[in-house]
N, C-alpha and C positions, 0 to 999 in steps of 0.2 A: 487169376485165370478166368477167361471169358470164352464161353462156347455158345454158338448160335445153333438152334435146332429147327429143322423144317420137316414137314411131312405133307404128302398129297400135293405135290408140285404140279402135276397134271398139265405139263406143257408150258408153265410160266417161266421161260428161260430168261426173260428180261429182268425180272426181279431176282431170279436165282443168281445172276451175275453179281448182284450187290449184297446177297444174303450173308456173306462172310465179312463184310466191312466192319472193322473195329473189333473183330473176334480173333482169338488165337486158333480156332478150328471151327469147322462146320460139320454138323451131324445131319444126315438126311435119312428119314425113316420110310422112304419108299413112295411108290405110286408116282413115278415120273411120267408115265404114259397118259395121254389124254385120248381116250376112245370116244367119249361123248360128254360134253359139258352140259350138266343138268340146268345150269343157269343161263347158258347161251347155246342153244341147240345148233348153232351154225359152226361151232368149233369142235374139232376132233376128227379122228379117222373115219367114224361112221358117217357123219354128214358130208365129209369130203367125197365119200364113195356114193352115197345114196340120197343126198339132199336133205334140206331142213324139214320138209314135210314128213318124211319118214322118221327123222329123228324126233320130231314132236310126238308122233304116234308111239314110238318105242318108249319114250320117257313116260308117257301117259300110262301105258300098260305096266311098266315096271313099278311106277309109283303106286299103282293100284294093286300091286303084288299079283298081277295076272301073268305069271312068269311063262306058263305054257303058251299063251297067246303071243307074248313077246318073242318067244323062241320060234314060234311058227312064222311070225312076220319076218324075223331074221333069215329063216331058212328059205322063204320065198325070194327075198332080195338077193341072197347069195347064190341062188340057183344058176348054174352055168358059169360061175366065177371060181377061181382058185382062191378060196377064202384064206387059207394059211399064208399064201404068198402075198396077197394084198395087205393083210394085217401086218405081216412082218415088214413089208416095205414101208408102211406108215410108221411103225415103231422105230425102224432104223433111222428114218428122217428125224424123228423127235429125239432119239438118243444122241445122235451126232451133235445136235444143237445143245441139248441139256448137259451132257457130260463135259462139253467144252466150257460150259458156264460155271462148273464147280471150281471153287478156289482151292488153294493148297494150304493146309491139309484138309481133306474131307474124309469123313468116315460114313459109309453108307450101307444100308441094307435094303432088301427088296420089299415092295408092297405087293398086294394081291393082284394088281393088274399089270405088274411088270413081267418081263421075260428074262429070268436069270441067265439063260444060256447065251444071251447076246451081250451081257455086261462086260465080259473080258475083252471084247473087241473095242469097247468105247471108253472104259475106265482108264484114265491117264495115270501117270506115275504118282501124282499127288493125291489120288483117290484110293482109299483102302475099303474094299468090300468085305463085309463080315456077315455071317449067318450061322448062329449057333457057336459064335466065337467071341473072344474078349479082346479089349485093347486098353492100354493104360494111357490116359490123357491127363496131364497135369497132376499126376500123383493119385488120381482116382481110377478105379477099374470099372470100365463100361462093358456090359454084355449086350450083344446084339442078336435078335432073332427076327427074321423077315418072313414075309408071306402072310396069308390068311388061312382060315379054316374052311372046310367044305360048306358051300351054300347053294341054294337054287340058282344063283346068278352065274355060277360056273366060270368065274374069272380065271385068268391064266395061271396064277400061282397060288392055288389053294391046296392044302395038304391035309392028311388025316390028323385027327386029334392026337393019336399016339406019336406020330412023327414030330408034331409040333412040341409035345410034352418032352420028348427026348432032347430036342434042341435046347429047351429051357433048362432041363436038368444038366446038360453038358456045360452050362456056364459056371456052375458052382457059385462061390461067394463073389458078389459084385457090389459096387457102390451105387451104380446106376444101371437100371434095366431099360434097354432101348428096343422097342418092338414097333411093328406097324399097327397091330391091332391092340385094343385095350384089354385089361383084365375083365373077367366075366362079372361085371357089376352093372345092373340095369341102368342106373343113372348115367354111367359112363358110356353105355352102348346104344342109348336111344338117340336117334336123329330126329330132331323136331321138325325139320322141313320135309324129309322123305317119309316121316311118320312111320318109322319102323325101327326095330331093334337090329343093329348089326351084331355079328357074332364076336363075342369076346372069348378070351382063353381062361378056362378054369385052371390050367396048369400054371399060367402066369399069376393068377390070383393066389394060388397055393405058394408059389415062390415068394411073393410079396410077404405072405404071413411067416414063412419059414426062414428065408434069407434076410429079410428086413433091410432091403437096400434103402439108401437115402431118397432115391427118386425112381419112379417108374414113368418113363416118357413114351408117348405113343401118338398116333393120329387116327386115320381111317374113318372115324365118325366126323363128318364134315360140320354138322351143326348140332353138337351134343347138348343134351339137357343140362349137364354139369361138366364144366371143363376141368375142374380141379377138385380133388378131395384127398383127405389123409386116411390111410388105412394103416393103423398101428403106427410104426415108425416111418412109414413110407409116404412121401408126397407123390400122388398120382396126378399127372398132368397131360391133358390133350394139348399138344403144342400148336394146334391150329391148322386150318385149311389154307395152306400157303398159296394155292392157285388163286384164291380170291383175295386174301389179305396182303400178300406180297411181303409180309413181315415175319421174320424169324422169332422164335421164343428164345429167351436168353437165360443161360445158367452161369452164375459166377461163384467162384470160391477162392 
């Protein structure tokens, strides 16, 4: 059995169309939407609306963790515009292209920048969307938990720690834990380019210790200090920043 796993697709529909080649199934761990490409500030919903110069400034402020100034810049730019309608229109354009690129079968969960309310409109019959749910693939039980935890970035799908922990607990015994965010381990949460710690889940780390799955698969941290480590019986793997690599991570058994 061969499964390909991607995360942080961020608009890369061209490579997504090929991500399932040679695999029995594709797993997607979320973040389909590209709001702003930190490597190429001309790509994404934000520069489409406000131009590259404003995108440059926003990235500069966020990278410096000057979140209040970044929020103030955004508020000035959005003044007089219907923010929700503009963002939703951009997301819909991306979702139409990205969901059409998913092979059959695909198992997918949400990232922190995704809009779960729109997924039922675009997920085709070959795509199974799971969040706090399990699926059997090739004789192994996979548990899926989407979204991220609350941060100053205030991305669209951030939830409280308690709600996230409840979704982890609902999975029960699984062979493979599939989440968008990593367990709360500093080496797995630190982004070496953004120069900051992303939020990891303490509940996920606890489940790794107690449930002892074979694998914990995640994304979210685009340039992690460490991509892979073993915690007890569990191999923890950041499956990579698909938007830039275009290459899925492979699990075979």
